[in-house]
PDB file of N, H, CA, C and O in Angstrom:
ATOM      1  N   MET A   1       7.883  -9.332 -22.886  1.00  0.00           N
ATOM      2  CA  MET A   1       7.572 -10.685 -23.316  1.00  0.00           C
ATOM      3  C   MET A   1       6.242 -10.655 -24.059  1.00  0.00           C
ATOM      4  O   MET A   1       5.321  -9.917 -23.707  1.00  0.00           O
ATOM      5  N   ASN A   2       6.175 -11.477 -25.089  1.00  0.00           N
ATOM      6  H   ASN A   2       6.922 -12.076 -25.375  1.00  0.00           H
ATOM      7  CA  ASN A   2       4.948 -11.595 -25.859  1.00  0.00           C
ATOM      8  C   ASN A   2       4.045 -12.613 -25.168  1.00  0.00           C
ATOM      9  O   ASN A   2       4.407 -13.786 -25.076  1.00  0.00           O
ATOM     10  N   PRO A   3       2.880 -12.191 -24.682  1.00  0.00           N
ATOM     11  CA  PRO A   3       1.996 -13.116 -23.970  1.00  0.00           C
ATOM     12  C   PRO A   3       1.499 -14.280 -24.833  1.00  0.00           C
ATOM     13  O   PRO A   3       1.230 -15.363 -24.314  1.00  0.00           O
ATOM     14  N   ALA A   4       1.377 -14.064 -26.140  1.00  0.00           N
ATOM     15  H   ALA A   4       1.596 -13.184 -26.562  1.00  0.00           H
ATOM     16  CA  ALA A   4       0.862 -15.118 -27.016  1.00  0.00           C
ATOM     17  C   ALA A   4       1.852 -16.262 -27.199  1.00  0.00           C
ATOM     18  O   ALA A   4       1.451 -17.418 -27.330  1.00  0.00           O
ATOM     19  N   THR A   5       3.157 -15.936 -27.209  1.00  0.00           N
ATOM     20  H   THR A   5       3.482 -14.996 -27.102  1.00  0.00           H
ATOM     21  CA  THR A   5       4.161 -16.965 -27.485  1.00  0.00           C
ATOM     22  C   THR A   5       5.055 -17.261 -26.288  1.00  0.00           C
ATOM     23  O   THR A   5       5.707 -18.305 -26.250  1.00  0.00           O
ATOM     24  N   GLY A   6       5.094 -16.354 -25.304  1.00  0.00           N
ATOM     25  H   GLY A   6       4.564 -15.507 -25.335  1.00  0.00           H
ATOM     26  CA  GLY A   6       5.970 -16.522 -24.159  1.00  0.00           C
ATOM     27  C   GLY A   6       7.419 -16.169 -24.453  1.00  0.00           C
ATOM     28  O   GLY A   6       8.286 -16.324 -23.594  1.00  0.00           O
ATOM     29  N   ARG A   7       7.685 -15.690 -25.675  1.00  0.00           N
ATOM     30  H   ARG A   7       6.981 -15.564 -26.373  1.00  0.00           H
ATOM     31  CA  ARG A   7       9.049 -15.333 -26.064  1.00  0.00           C
ATOM     32  C   ARG A   7       9.287 -13.841 -25.856  1.00  0.00           C
ATOM     33  O   ARG A   7       8.363 -13.031 -25.940  1.00  0.00           O
ATOM     34  N   THR A   8      10.534 -13.498 -25.585  1.00  0.00           N
ATOM     35  H   THR A   8      11.284 -14.156 -25.517  1.00  0.00           H
ATOM     36  CA  THR A   8      10.909 -12.090 -25.532  1.00  0.00           C
ATOM     37  C   THR A   8      11.476 -11.680 -26.880  1.00  0.00           C
ATOM     38  O   THR A   8      11.993 -12.513 -27.625  1.00  0.00           O
ATOM     39  N   PHE A   9      11.379 -10.403 -27.188  1.00  0.00           N
ATOM     40  H   PHE A   9      10.959  -9.726 -26.584  1.00  0.00           H
ATOM     41  CA  PHE A   9      11.928  -9.889 -28.435  1.00  0.00           C
ATOM     42  C   PHE A   9      12.224  -8.400 -28.269  1.00  0.00           C
ATOM     43  O   PHE A   9      11.726  -7.746 -27.352  1.00  0.00           O
ATOM     44  N   ARG A  10      13.037  -7.889 -29.171  1.00  0.00           N
ATOM     45  H   ARG A  10      13.440  -8.419 -29.916  1.00  0.00           H
ATOM     46  CA  ARG A  10      13.351  -6.463 -29.193  1.00  0.00           C
ATOM     47  C   ARG A  10      13.027  -5.917 -30.567  1.00  0.00           C
ATOM     48  O   ARG A  10      13.172  -6.604 -31.578  1.00  0.00           O
ATOM     49  N   THR A  11      12.592  -4.687 -30.587  1.00  0.00           N
ATOM     50  H   THR A  11      12.474  -4.129 -29.766  1.00  0.00           H
ATOM     51  CA  THR A  11      12.328  -4.016 -31.848  1.00  0.00           C
ATOM     52  C   THR A  11      12.555  -2.518 -31.658  1.00  0.00           C
ATOM     53  O   THR A  11      12.478  -2.001 -30.543  1.00  0.00           O
ATOM     54  N   ALA A  12      12.832  -1.844 -32.743  1.00  0.00           N
ATOM     55  H   ALA A  12      12.895  -2.263 -33.648  1.00  0.00           H
ATOM     56  CA  ALA A  12      13.055  -0.400 -32.684  1.00  0.00           C
ATOM     57  C   ALA A  12      11.733   0.343 -32.845  1.00  0.00           C
ATOM     58  O   ALA A  12      10.880  -0.051 -33.641  1.00  0.00           O
ATOM     59  N   ASN A  13      11.577   1.395 -32.100  1.00  0.00           N
ATOM     60  H   ASN A  13      12.270   1.715 -31.453  1.00  0.00           H
ATOM     61  CA  ASN A  13      10.427   2.281 -32.205  1.00  0.00           C
ATOM     62  C   ASN A  13      10.940   3.711 -32.175  1.00  0.00           C
ATOM     63  O   ASN A  13      11.946   4.008 -31.531  1.00  0.00           O
ATOM     64  N   ILE A  14      10.250   4.580 -32.867  1.00  0.00           N
ATOM     65  H   ILE A  14       9.433   4.339 -33.391  1.00  0.00           H
ATOM     66  CA  ILE A  14      10.641   5.991 -32.902  1.00  0.00           C
ATOM     67  C   ILE A  14       9.412   6.829 -32.579  1.00  0.00           C
ATOM     68  O   ILE A  14       8.325   6.577 -33.098  1.00  0.00           O
ATOM     69  N   ARG A  15       9.589   7.820 -31.724  1.00  0.00           N
ATOM     70  H   ARG A  15      10.472   8.024 -31.302  1.00  0.00           H
ATOM     71  CA  ARG A  15       8.533   8.792 -31.441  1.00  0.00           C
ATOM     72  C   ARG A  15       9.043  10.157 -31.898  1.00  0.00           C
ATOM     73  O   ARG A  15      10.102  10.616 -31.470  1.00  0.00           O
ATOM     74  N   VAL A  16       8.277  10.790 -32.765  1.00  0.00           N
ATOM     75  H   VAL A  16       7.417  10.417 -33.113  1.00  0.00           H
ATOM     76  CA  VAL A  16       8.625  12.119 -33.272  1.00  0.00           C
ATOM     77  C   VAL A  16       7.706  13.126 -32.595  1.00  0.00           C
ATOM     78  O   VAL A  16       6.483  12.999 -32.639  1.00  0.00           O
ATOM     79  N   LEU A  17       8.308  14.118 -31.975  1.00  0.00           N
ATOM     80  H   LEU A  17       9.302  14.222 -31.939  1.00  0.00           H
ATOM     81  CA  LEU A  17       7.549  15.193 -31.333  1.00  0.00           C
ATOM     82  C   LEU A  17       7.786  16.480 -32.112  1.00  0.00           C
ATOM     83  O   LEU A  17       8.923  16.803 -32.457  1.00  0.00           O
ATOM     84  N   ARG A  18       6.729  17.201 -32.384  1.00  0.00           N
ATOM     85  H   ARG A  18       5.805  16.938 -32.104  1.00  0.00           H
ATOM     86  CA  ARG A  18       6.859  18.521 -33.002  1.00  0.00           C
ATOM     87  C   ARG A  18       6.494  19.547 -31.927  1.00  0.00           C
ATOM     88  O   ARG A  18       5.405  19.524 -31.353  1.00  0.00           O
ATOM     89  N   ILE A  19       7.427  20.426 -31.687  1.00  0.00           N
ATOM     90  H   ILE A  19       8.311  20.445 -32.153  1.00  0.00           H
ATOM     91  CA  ILE A  19       7.272  21.420 -30.636  1.00  0.00           C
ATOM     92  C   ILE A  19       6.951  22.775 -31.262  1.00  0.00           C
ATOM     93  O   ILE A  19       7.607  23.200 -32.213  1.00  0.00           O
ATOM     94  N   ARG A  20       5.959  23.432 -30.731  1.00  0.00           N
ATOM     95  H   ARG A  20       5.426  23.086 -29.959  1.00  0.00           H
ATOM     96  CA  ARG A  20       5.601  24.770 -31.191  1.00  0.00           C
ATOM     97  C   ARG A  20       5.368  25.638 -29.962  1.00  0.00           C
ATOM     98  O   ARG A  20       4.554  25.297 -29.104  1.00  0.00           O
ATOM     99  N   ASN A  21       6.070  26.744 -29.877  1.00  0.00           N
ATOM    100  H   ASN A  21       6.731  27.021 -30.574  1.00  0.00           H
ATOM    101  CA  ASN A  21       5.949  27.675 -28.749  1.00  0.00           C
ATOM    102  C   ASN A  21       6.175  26.975 -27.412  1.00  0.00           C
ATOM    103  O   ASN A  21       5.509  27.278 -26.423  1.00  0.00           O
ATOM    104  N   GLY A  22       7.124  26.033 -27.391  1.00  0.00           N
ATOM    105  H   GLY A  22       7.666  25.787 -28.195  1.00  0.00           H
ATOM    106  CA  GLY A  22       7.468  25.346 -26.148  1.00  0.00           C
ATOM    107  C   GLY A  22       6.503  24.257 -25.736  1.00  0.00           C
ATOM    108  O   GLY A  22       6.658  23.676 -24.662  1.00  0.00           O
ATOM    109  N   LEU A  23       5.506  23.962 -26.563  1.00  0.00           N
ATOM    110  H   LEU A  23       5.380  24.434 -27.436  1.00  0.00           H
ATOM    111  CA  LEU A  23       4.518  22.918 -26.253  1.00  0.00           C
ATOM    112  C   LEU A  23       4.540  21.840 -27.325  1.00  0.00           C
ATOM    113  O   LEU A  23       4.874  22.109 -28.478  1.00  0.00           O
ATOM    114  N   ILE A  24       4.186  20.633 -26.946  1.00  0.00           N
ATOM    115  H   ILE A  24       3.914  20.414 -26.009  1.00  0.00           H
ATOM    116  CA  ILE A  24       4.079  19.550 -27.928  1.00  0.00           C
ATOM    117  C   ILE A  24       2.855  19.815 -28.796  1.00  0.00           C
ATOM    118  O   ILE A  24       1.724  19.837 -28.310  1.00  0.00           O
ATOM    119  N   ALA A  25       3.099  20.014 -30.079  1.00  0.00           N
ATOM    120  H   ALA A  25       4.018  19.996 -30.474  1.00  0.00           H
ATOM    121  CA  ALA A  25       2.013  20.303 -31.014  1.00  0.00           C
ATOM    122  C   ALA A  25       1.519  19.027 -31.700  1.00  0.00           C
ATOM    123  O   ALA A  25       0.331  18.901 -31.996  1.00  0.00           O
ATOM    124  N   GLU A  26       2.426  18.088 -31.950  1.00  0.00           N
ATOM    125  H   GLU A  26       3.391  18.191 -31.708  1.00  0.00           H
ATOM    126  CA  GLU A  26       2.078  16.830 -32.613  1.00  0.00           C
ATOM    127  C   GLU A  26       2.996  15.729 -32.115  1.00  0.00           C
ATOM    128  O   GLU A  26       4.136  15.985 -31.727  1.00  0.00           O
ATOM    129  N   THR A  27       2.491  14.499 -32.130  1.00  0.00           N
ATOM    130  H   THR A  27       1.565  14.292 -32.446  1.00  0.00           H
ATOM    131  CA  THR A  27       3.330  13.336 -31.891  1.00  0.00           C
ATOM    132  C   THR A  27       3.002  12.287 -32.943  1.00  0.00           C
ATOM    133  O   THR A  27       1.877  12.200 -33.435  1.00  0.00           O
ATOM    134  N   CYS A  28       3.998  11.509 -33.267  1.00  0.00           N
ATOM    135  H   CYS A  28       4.912  11.581 -32.867  1.00  0.00           H
ATOM    136  CA  CYS A  28       3.808  10.430 -34.234  1.00  0.00           C
ATOM    137  C   CYS A  28       4.735   9.285 -33.827  1.00  0.00           C
ATOM    138  O   CYS A  28       5.932   9.493 -33.626  1.00  0.00           O
ATOM    139  N   ASP A  29       4.185   8.090 -33.708  1.00  0.00           N
ATOM    140  H   ASP A  29       3.213   7.921 -33.871  1.00  0.00           H
ATOM    141  CA  ASP A  29       4.963   6.918 -33.328  1.00  0.00           C
ATOM    142  C   ASP A  29       5.155   6.028 -34.547  1.00  0.00           C
ATOM    143  O   ASP A  29       4.219   5.790 -35.311  1.00  0.00           O
ATOM    144  N   HIS A  30       6.368   5.546 -34.716  1.00  0.00           N
ATOM    145  H   HIS A  30       7.127   5.740 -34.095  1.00  0.00           H
ATOM    146  CA  HIS A  30       6.708   4.631 -35.817  1.00  0.00           C
ATOM    147  C   HIS A  30       7.209   3.331 -35.208  1.00  0.00           C
ATOM    148  O   HIS A  30       8.117   3.338 -34.376  1.00  0.00           O
ATOM    149  N   HIS A  31       6.619   2.216 -35.621  1.00  0.00           N
ATOM    150  H   HIS A  31       5.882   2.210 -36.297  1.00  0.00           H
ATOM    151  CA  HIS A  31       6.962   0.903 -35.079  1.00  0.00           C
ATOM    152  C   HIS A  31       7.357  -0.036 -36.206  1.00  0.00           C
ATOM    153  O   HIS A  31       6.969   0.158 -37.358  1.00  0.00           O
ATOM    154  N   ASP A  32       8.121  -1.041 -35.864  1.00  0.00           N
ATOM    155  H   ASP A  32       8.436  -1.198 -34.929  1.00  0.00           H
ATOM    156  CA  ASP A  32       8.482  -2.089 -36.817  1.00  0.00           C
ATOM    157  C   ASP A  32       7.385  -3.159 -36.744  1.00  0.00           C
ATOM    158  O   ASP A  32       7.499  -4.134 -36.001  1.00  0.00           O
ATOM    159  N   HIS A  33       6.330  -2.957 -37.523  1.00  0.00           N
ATOM    160  H   HIS A  33       6.238  -2.165 -38.126  1.00  0.00           H
ATOM    161  CA  HIS A  33       5.177  -3.856 -37.464  1.00  0.00           C
ATOM    162  C   HIS A  33       5.524  -5.278 -37.878  1.00  0.00           C
ATOM    163  O   HIS A  33       4.926  -6.229 -37.374  1.00  0.00           O
ATOM    164  N   LEU A  34       6.476  -5.439 -38.781  1.00  0.00           N
ATOM    165  H   LEU A  34       6.962  -4.667 -39.190  1.00  0.00           H
ATOM    166  CA  LEU A  34       6.881  -6.785 -39.180  1.00  0.00           C
ATOM    167  C   LEU A  34       7.528  -7.520 -38.009  1.00  0.00           C
ATOM    168  O   LEU A  34       7.299  -8.716 -37.826  1.00  0.00           O
ATOM    169  N   ALA A  35       8.332  -6.816 -37.219  1.00  0.00           N
ATOM    170  H   ALA A  35       8.518  -5.845 -37.368  1.00  0.00           H
ATOM    171  CA  ALA A  35       8.962  -7.440 -36.043  1.00  0.00           C
ATOM    172  C   ALA A  35       7.904  -7.856 -35.029  1.00  0.00           C
ATOM    173  O   ALA A  35       8.004  -8.934 -34.442  1.00  0.00           O
ATOM    174  N   PHE A  36       6.894  -7.019 -34.816  1.00  0.00           N
ATOM    175  H   PHE A  36       6.814  -6.143 -35.293  1.00  0.00           H
ATOM    176  CA  PHE A  36       5.812  -7.377 -33.897  1.00  0.00           C
ATOM    177  C   PHE A  36       5.047  -8.597 -34.410  1.00  0.00           C
ATOM    178  O   PHE A  36       4.733  -9.505 -33.640  1.00  0.00           O
ATOM    179  N   ALA A  37       4.748  -8.618 -35.714  1.00  0.00           N
ATOM    180  H   ALA A  37       5.004  -7.881 -36.340  1.00  0.00           H
ATOM    181  CA  ALA A  37       4.021  -9.744 -36.289  1.00  0.00           C
ATOM    182  C   ALA A  37       4.860 -11.023 -36.227  1.00  0.00           C
ATOM    183  O   ALA A  37       4.327 -12.095 -35.943  1.00  0.00           O
ATOM    184  N   ALA A  38       6.148 -10.922 -36.484  1.00  0.00           N
ATOM    185  H   ALA A  38       6.581 -10.051 -36.715  1.00  0.00           H
ATOM    186  CA  ALA A  38       7.028 -12.094 -36.426  1.00  0.00           C
ATOM    187  C   ALA A  38       7.095 -12.637 -34.998  1.00  0.00           C
ATOM    188  O   ALA A  38       7.084 -13.851 -34.798  1.00  0.00           O
ATOM    189  N   ALA A  39       7.164 -11.757 -34.015  1.00  0.00           N
ATOM    190  H   ALA A  39       7.173 -10.770 -34.178  1.00  0.00           H
ATOM    191  CA  ALA A  39       7.224 -12.188 -32.614  1.00  0.00           C
ATOM    192  C   ALA A  39       5.942 -12.878 -32.191  1.00  0.00           C
ATOM    193  O   ALA A  39       5.944 -13.711 -31.285  1.00  0.00           O
ATOM    194  N   ASP A  40       4.844 -12.527 -32.853  1.00  0.00           N
ATOM    195  H   ASP A  40       4.843 -11.850 -33.589  1.00  0.00           H
ATOM    196  CA  ASP A  40       3.539 -13.105 -32.536  1.00  0.00           C
ATOM    197  C   ASP A  40       3.228 -14.307 -33.426  1.00  0.00           C
ATOM    198  O   ASP A  40       2.166 -14.918 -33.300  1.00  0.00           O
ATOM    199  N   GLY A  41       4.157 -14.645 -34.328  1.00  0.00           N
ATOM    200  H   GLY A  41       5.020 -14.149 -34.430  1.00  0.00           H
ATOM    201  CA  GLY A  41       3.949 -15.782 -35.223  1.00  0.00           C
ATOM    202  C   GLY A  41       2.988 -15.491 -36.359  1.00  0.00           C
ATOM    203  O   GLY A  41       2.415 -16.415 -36.937  1.00  0.00           O
ATOM    204  N   ARG A  42       2.802 -14.199 -36.694  1.00  0.00           N
ATOM    205  H   ARG A  42       3.268 -13.449 -36.226  1.00  0.00           H
ATOM    206  CA  ARG A  42       1.845 -13.846 -37.733  1.00  0.00           C
ATOM    207  C   ARG A  42       2.459 -13.021 -38.858  1.00  0.00           C
ATOM    208  O   ARG A  42       1.744 -12.273 -39.525  1.00  0.00           O
ATOM    209  N   ALA A  43       3.754 -13.137 -39.082  1.00  0.00           N
ATOM    210  H   ALA A  43       4.335 -13.744 -38.541  1.00  0.00           H
ATOM    211  CA  ALA A  43       4.414 -12.375 -40.139  1.00  0.00           C
ATOM    212  C   ALA A  43       3.827 -12.718 -41.508  1.00  0.00           C
ATOM    213  O   ALA A  43       3.647 -11.833 -42.345  1.00  0.00           O
ATOM    214  N   ASP A  44       3.528 -13.996 -41.738  1.00  0.00           N
ATOM    215  H   ASP A  44       3.674 -14.715 -41.058  1.00  0.00           H
ATOM    216  CA  ASP A  44       2.959 -14.405 -43.028  1.00  0.00           C
ATOM    217  C   ASP A  44       1.627 -13.705 -43.293  1.00  0.00           C
ATOM    218  O   ASP A  44       1.354 -13.297 -44.421  1.00  0.00           O
ATOM    219  N   GLN A  45       0.809 -13.567 -42.270  1.00  0.00           N
ATOM    220  H   GLN A  45       1.031 -13.899 -41.353  1.00  0.00           H
ATOM    221  CA  GLN A  45      -0.484 -12.873 -42.430  1.00  0.00           C
ATOM    222  C   GLN A  45      -0.276 -11.405 -42.790  1.00  0.00           C
ATOM    223  O   GLN A  45      -0.961 -10.869 -43.661  1.00  0.00           O
ATOM    224  N   LEU A  46       0.675 -10.758 -42.116  1.00  0.00           N
ATOM    225  H   LEU A  46       1.232 -11.193 -41.408  1.00  0.00           H
ATOM    226  CA  LEU A  46       0.946  -9.357 -42.412  1.00  0.00           C
ATOM    227  C   LEU A  46       1.444  -9.191 -43.827  1.00  0.00           C
ATOM    228  O   LEU A  46       0.971  -8.316 -44.553  1.00  0.00           O
ATOM    229  N   LEU A  47       2.397 -10.022 -44.232  1.00  0.00           N
ATOM    230  H   LEU A  47       2.780 -10.733 -43.642  1.00  0.00           H
ATOM    231  CA  LEU A  47       2.940  -9.919 -45.577  1.00  0.00           C
ATOM    232  C   LEU A  47       1.881 -10.221 -46.641  1.00  0.00           C
ATOM    233  O   LEU A  47       1.871  -9.593 -47.700  1.00  0.00           O
ATOM    234  N   ALA A  48       1.003 -11.165 -46.371  1.00  0.00           N
ATOM    235  H   ALA A  48       1.011 -11.676 -45.511  1.00  0.00           H
ATOM    236  CA  ALA A  48      -0.080 -11.481 -47.317  1.00  0.00           C
ATOM    237  C   ALA A  48      -1.049 -10.316 -47.463  1.00  0.00           C
ATOM    238  O   ALA A  48      -1.568 -10.067 -48.551  1.00  0.00           O
ATOM    239  N   ALA A  49      -1.291  -9.603 -46.366  1.00  0.00           N
ATOM    240  H   ALA A  49      -0.869  -9.805 -45.483  1.00  0.00           H
ATOM    241  CA  ALA A  49      -2.190  -8.452 -46.399  1.00  0.00           C
ATOM    242  C   ALA A  49      -1.595  -7.305 -47.216  1.00  0.00           C
ATOM    243  O   ALA A  49      -2.326  -6.484 -47.768  1.00  0.00           O
ATOM    244  N   LEU A  50      -0.273  -7.256 -47.287  1.00  0.00           N
ATOM    245  H   LEU A  50       0.321  -7.924 -46.839  1.00  0.00           H
ATOM    246  CA  LEU A  50       0.383  -6.186 -48.037  1.00  0.00           C
ATOM    247  C   LEU A  50       0.505  -6.512 -49.524  1.00  0.00           C
ATOM    248  O   LEU A  50       0.830  -5.636 -50.326  1.00  0.00           O
ATOM    249  N   ASP A  51       0.252  -7.738 -49.889  1.00  0.00           N
ATOM    250  H   ASP A  51      -0.012  -8.449 -49.238  1.00  0.00           H
ATOM    251  CA  ASP A  51       0.412  -8.183 -51.277  1.00  0.00           C
ATOM    252  C   ASP A  51      -0.692  -7.678 -52.155  1.00  0.00           C
ATOM    253  O   ASP A  51      -0.708  -7.962 -53.352  1.00  0.00           O
TER     254      ASP A  51
END
């Protein structure tokens, strides 16, 4: 649940792990930032920042 709005939402996230010699060498997380901003009521701000 989003504490700012009280609404629940779902979004896709991806975590990429790079393994080297059996150990995690790197991690990278990818999120749907527009979905997070929309759930928080700030999609317009995000889109304006990208303009």
